[in-house]
N, C-alpha and C positions, 0 to 999 in steps of 0.2 A: 504494500500500500504506500501511497505517496505521503510526504510529510504534510501536516496540517499547516495551512497558511495563516499567519497571525492576523492578517487583515481580512479574512474571509469568515463570516459566520455560517453561511449556508451555501452548499453546492446543490443546485437543483439538477437532477438527472432525468431526462425524458427519452425513452426509447420509442421510436416511431416506425410504423410500417404502413405506407399508403394512407395516411390520415392527414394530408397536408393542411387542409383548411381548419380542421379541429386543432391541429398542432399550433397553427398561427394564433388561435384564440387562447390556447393554453399558455404559450410563451408570453403573450401580451399580458395575461393575468399575473404571471410570475413577475414580470418586470414592474407592473403596477404595484403589486404587493410588497416587493422589495423596497420600492421608493416610499410607500406609505408607512411601512414598519420601521424604516431606518436601519434595518439589518443589512449588513454588507454581504453581497452574494455574487456567485458566478453561476452560469448555466452551461450544462453540457448536454448536447443532443446527439444521440446515437441513432443513425438511420439504418435500419435493417434492409438495405438494398431496395428502397421504394422505387416505383416506376411512375409516380404521379408528380414528379417535380418537387418533392419535399426538400431535397438538399439545396436546390436553387432558391427556393423560398426562404430557407433559413439564412443562407448567405446574404440575400438581398434585404430582407426585412429585419433580421436580428443579427447584425454583424458582430455584436458584442458576445454572442454565444459561441462556445467552442463546438464545432461540428465534427463528428466522427462518421464519415460516410462509408459504410461497409459494402463490399461487393457481393456479399451473400447474406441471406437471412440467418443469423447466428442464434436466434431465439431470445427470449426475454432475459433469462438469467445471465447468459454469456455476455449479452450487450450491456446489461447493467454492471457486470463485473469489470468490463473494459473501462467504463466511466468511473467506477469506484476507485480504480487504480490511479486515476489522475485527479481525483477530487481533492481540493485543498481546504474545504470548509470544516469548521468544528462540528457541524452536523450536516447530514446529507438528506435531501428530500427526493425520494423516488416518486415520480409523478407520471401517470399515464398521459398520452397525448390527447385523449378524449376527456380529460379532466380540466376543469376551469375553476381557479381559486376565486371565491367570492370575497368582497371587501372584509378585511380583518382576519382572514383565514390563516395567513402565514404567521401573524403575530400570536394568534391563539394556539397554533401548533407549537410555536417556540416556547410560549409560557407553560404549556402542558408538559413539554419535554423536560423543562427545568423546574417543574413543581417540586421534585424531590430528587436527590442524587441517585436513587435506585431506578428511576424511570429511564429506560433505554430506547424506547420507541413510542411515537405518538401517531395515531391515525386520525383521519378526519371523519366528520359526519358526511357521508356521501348522499347527494340528493339526485333524484331524477330531474330531467329538464323541466318538468311541471312543478317542481318544488317539493314533491313528496319524498319521504325518506326511503332511500335505497339500502343503505347499510351503515350501521354504527359499530359493527365489530362482531366477532364470532368466538365460540368455543372451538377447541380442536375437534375435528370431525370424528365421530364414532359410528357405531352400527345403526343407531336410530336415524342419523342424518342420511346414511346410505340407503336405508329402506324407504325413507320419505322421498329420496331422489328417484329411486327406481319405481316406487308406487306412490305418486303424488295424490294422496287421498283428498286433501282439501287445501286450498290456498292459505287459509289461516294457520294450518299446521306447518306448512312449508315456511312461512314467515315468522314462526314462533320460537320461543326459548327451547322448546322440545327439539327443534331443528338447529339448535346451536346459535340462534340469533340473539344479540344482546341489545337491550333498550338503551337509548341515549340518556336515560335518567332525567335530570332536571333541565337538560339542554345546555348547561353551562359548565358544570363541574366535570373534570376528567373521570372516566370510568375504566376500571381494570378489565381487560379482555385477554383472550389468548392470542388472537391475531386479527389485524384489519384486512380488508381487501387490499390487494397490492396496488390499487390505483393511486393511493396517496399514503406514503409512509415517511415520517421524519425520524431519522435515526442518529444517535450520537456517534461521532467518529470513533470514540473509544470502543463502542460496541462492535463496529466493523473491524477494527484492528484486533479485537479479541476473538471473535468467532469466524472471521473471514467473510467472503462474499457468498452469493447464492450458489447452490449446487447446480452446475451446468448440465447434469444428467437430466434435469427437467428442461425440455425445450420451451414449454409453455404450460402454465397452470401448476398450482400446488407448491411452486418454488418459494413463495412468501410464507406459506404455512410451515414448510420445512425449516426455513430461515428463522421464523419466530420460535419454533420448538428449540432450536439450538441456542437462541438468545435467552429464552426462559430457563434453559437448563443450567446456564452459568450465573443465574441469579438476578437478571434484569427484569423489571416490570414493564409490561406493555399496556398502554392505555389508548382509549379513544378520546379525542377532544371535541365534544359535540358543538362547542362554540366555533370551531373551525369548519366552516361549511364550504363544500366543494360540489359543483355540478359535475356529475359523471354520466357521460352519454352512453357508455357501456357497450362493449363488444364491437366497436367500430372497425377494428382490425380483423377480429376473428369472424365476424359475420360475413366477410368476403369469401370464406371457405368453410361454411358451417359444418358440413359433414366431416371433413378432415379434422376440424377443431373439436368436435364431439368425441371422436376417437382419441385425439391427443389428450383431452381432459382425463379420460379414463386410463390412458397409459401413465399419466402423471400420478393419478390417484393410486394406481396399483403400485407404483414405485414407493409412494409415501406410506401406504398401508404395510408394505413388506418391511419397511425400515422401522416403523414405530409401533407396529402391532404384532401379535403372535400369529403363528401359522394357522391356529384355529380361527382367528378373526378373518384372515385372508380367505380361508375356506368358506366361512359364512358369507362373505361378500361375493365370492364366486357362485355360490348356490343362489343367492338373491339375484344376481345378474342373469343366471340361466332361467330362473323362474320368471323374471320380468320379460325376458325374450319370448318364453312360451306363451305367457298371458297376452302380450301384444300381438303375437302371431295369430292366436285364436280369435282375437278381436278384429284382426285385419287392419291394424293400425300401421301407418306409414313408417313409424320408427322401429318396427319389428326387426327389419333387416339390420339397422344400425345396432340395436340391442344384441342381436346374435353375434355381431363382431365384438361388441363390448364383453359379452360373456366369454368369448374366446380369449380376450386380453386377460381377464381374471383367471381363466383356466390355466393359462401359461404361468401366471404368478403363483397360483396354488401348486402347480406341479414343481415349480422351482423351490418351494418351501417343503415339499414332501420328503 
């Protein structure tokens, strides 16, 4: 990791793939928030081989940002690690290109991160474009969350504490969580230097959950800062290839479950995936084919642990 620059408070890292227009809004919000907060910052953009003119836009409209234009899509974890290696800030803000900081968000994140010396990461309250709450934070995934994912009985259950969702509380005070959504995470530099970067074995998805487990294991507290409000358009990169990303999601989950859970847990997930595939096939649902492939992913994970 690079040495922390004494004159830099926050390094903002944005990894982008074919989200040029949203990225422009994201970077403009970061520049605005840095100026409003008085925090000293730098911006690093890593472009994962976009074909929509992203790199050109960054060079022309945000010349102060440091641009790393990759010739191939290296994935979310690897691209963030490249930027982490050159970050000079005392804290690092990992921000999705489809996220937009609302007024006061950066200051609220900074205050939450420094509310106590044991706080190592602060996530934001993510809002949908219509202002409704999207995510305030999560518990680490367990079997209940897996079952509700494969068998979404009712939307209220999917969005409940039973499914690992955490309430924003009074909307102002930091709330302890297991992990935020990776769209917005402010991390102390000391944490990065202690646990290292993200596991590049995850191309996309679950890398932030894995990272947070490693951070929590060495004693850091992770919080959400509900006063830090961020619009998250959600899935703007992944929606370009939805079928491939659905399978990638479960490849990443299989890797995560094998690492942090027992072979019995992995076996239970594999059985649930097979059952879900059978149910959707009998119902004639379009996602039956994809679920059969997902069941195959977990079958491989189960066999590896046998």
